[in-house]
N, C-alpha and C positions, 0 to 999 in steps of 0.2 A: 811502413811504406810511407815516403816522403811526400810532403803536400806540394800541390801547384805553386803555393806562395814560396816554398822552400826552393824548389827548383829554379824558381825566377830569380829569387832574392838570396837564398842561403839562410841560416836559421835567425837571424836578426835583420829585420826589413826596417831600414831606416827612413827618416821624414823625407829625404831628398829622392826617394823613388817613388813618391807619390803619381808622377804623370803616367807611371805604367800600371795604376790600379786598373783602369780599364783593360789592359792587355790579361791581367791576370783573372778578371771575372771572365773573360773570354776563354782562357786556358781551363778555367775550372768548369765552365759550360761543355768544352769538347772532352775533357777528361770523363765526366759522367753522362756523355751523350743527353743531356738534358736542357732543354730550353727554358732559360731562366725568364721570369716574369719581367717585364719591360721596367717597372717601375723598380724592383727588387735590383735590377742590372745597374740602374742609375744611382741608387741609394749607395750600394756597396763600391761603385766606381769613385764615389766622393771622397777625397782626402780628409775632411774633417771630420768623419765619420770614424775612418780607420784609424786617424791618429788618436781619437780618445778611448779605443777600446784597450783594454789591458793587454799585458804582454802575454798572458796566457793563451789568448786567441791567435796572436801571432807567431810564438814557438811553438804551440801544439801543432803538430803536422797537420789535423784536421779541423783545428778551431775556426780558421775564417770560413773554410768551404763548409763546414756544416752550418754555420750562421746562414750564409748564402742558400744554400740547398732548403733548409727547412723553412725559411721566410719566405722563398719564391714559392715552395710548394703550397703552403698555407695560403697565400695570396690567391693561387690558381684555384684550389679547392673551394675558396669560399664563395667565388664567382659562381662555381657549379652549384654549390649548396644553397645558394640563396634562392635559386630558381627552385630548387626542390621545396624549399620550405614555401615560398609563396603558391606552391601546388597543394600546400596543406600537410606535408608529411614532416613531422616532429621528432622523427627518428634519427635524424642526420645530424649535423654540426650545429644547427639551429634547433632549438626544442620550443617550449612552450613560451607564449607570449607574457613578459613581466611588466606588471603597472608599478611604477616607482612614484609615489607621492610629491607633492612639493615639498622643496627644502630650503631651510633658511640658512645662509653662507656666511662666512666671516665678514663683519661689518653690517650685518642685518639686510643684507641683500636676499632677496628670494628668488629660486630657482624653480622655474614651473616644474608642473608634472610630466614625467616622460614614459615611453614605453618602448619595449624592444624584444626581440627573441633572445632568450637566454643562448649563449655558446657554450655547448658540449665539449668541453676542451678534451675530455677522455677519449671522443669519438675520433679525433687526430690519431690514437695509435694504430688504428685499421689501416692507415694509409702511411704508416712508418715516418709520421712527423712528429718530432720532439719539440713540446712547448718550451722546453728550456731554452731552444736554441731558434725559437721564432722572437724577431725584435719587434717592440713597440717603443714609441716616442711621445713625449711630453713636456711642453715648455711650460715653465712653473717660475716661482720664487724660491730661491735656495733657503735651506732651512735644515739646521742640526736636530731639530725634533719631529717626529713624524706629524703629518697634515694631511688634509684632504687632496687627493691626487685622483680624482675620478675618471678623468678623461683622457683616452689615449688613441693614437694612431699609428699605422704603419707607413704613413706617408713623412718621411723625415724631412721633404724640402717643405710642407705644410707648416711644421713647427720653426722652420727658420725664416721663410719668407710671407707666410700668411697670418693668420689670425688677428688681423688688424682691428677687427670689432671688439674681440676678447681681452687684448693686450694693448694697455697705452703704449705711447713711445717711452714714456719714464720707466714703466714697469719693464718694458722691453730692454732697456739698457742694463738693469740689474738680473735678468731671467736668466736661467740656465734651462739645459734640455736633458732631460732625463733618457737613459736608452735602458730600457727594462725587457725581461722577457716576458712571453705570455703567461709563462708558469707563474712568474713573481707577482704579475698584476691580477691574477685570477684568484682573487681572495676577497673580503669583505662582501660576501654573499654570492661572489661570481661575477659574471659579465654579462651584458646584454650588447648586441648591435646598435649603434649608435647612428644617429642619421646625421650625414654630413656632405659637404659638397667638394671634398678633395679627391684626389686619385685614389686614395688608400683605403684601409678598413679601418672605421673609429669603432671604439668601444667605450663603455661607462660602467665601472663598477656599481654594483645593485645597492649595497648599503651605505650610507652616508658616514664612513669611518677614514681614518688615517692610514698613509701610506708612508713607510720609513725610506728616505730618498737613500739609505745606504744599501737597499736591496738591488738597487740599480746595478748594471753591468758597468755603465760609464755617466759621466755627467759632463755635458759640452757648456763651457762657459762663453 
């Protein structure tokens, strides 16, 4: 069955077709009769992200569509499940509260102690959400060897335009944005929900271990 992207553009989608990405997301929404989360809609209508994705997500009839649908579904279920957890129910997406002690980072900086609800990624199977197709983003310094990459968000625009307190102008010029699946970052002890003030869902890896940037789906420079 051809994808909406195939029907609009043919088997190869070129960079000069970027202005019609928004139309393609609308078509996917109509095809599946599914209301796409507003932030997900904006992110996948962005040509910068699309151009960075490997060809397998563009040529595969369902590649791009599945990224949109699963990321949108995850975003929507998270909003509902957070209310459930606040009511004391630990059996859903958010489980027990995890305490993370103070951590010493590279350069001798100290990261304060943190806490958050563990994310039960396996719970997503109940709602037909594939964690391999839910996208998270992180802006960091490029590295050929694994290094700590603890904090991630579903808000692509926060990584591109925000984080002014966390990233200096000098580091920003050299930085890259990692695009990785929820499945890929759900390691190093798992994930907790992180507190942040952007539009998306922020998470933190529990154990202070390293992440190989090669596990990313794409790297935006």
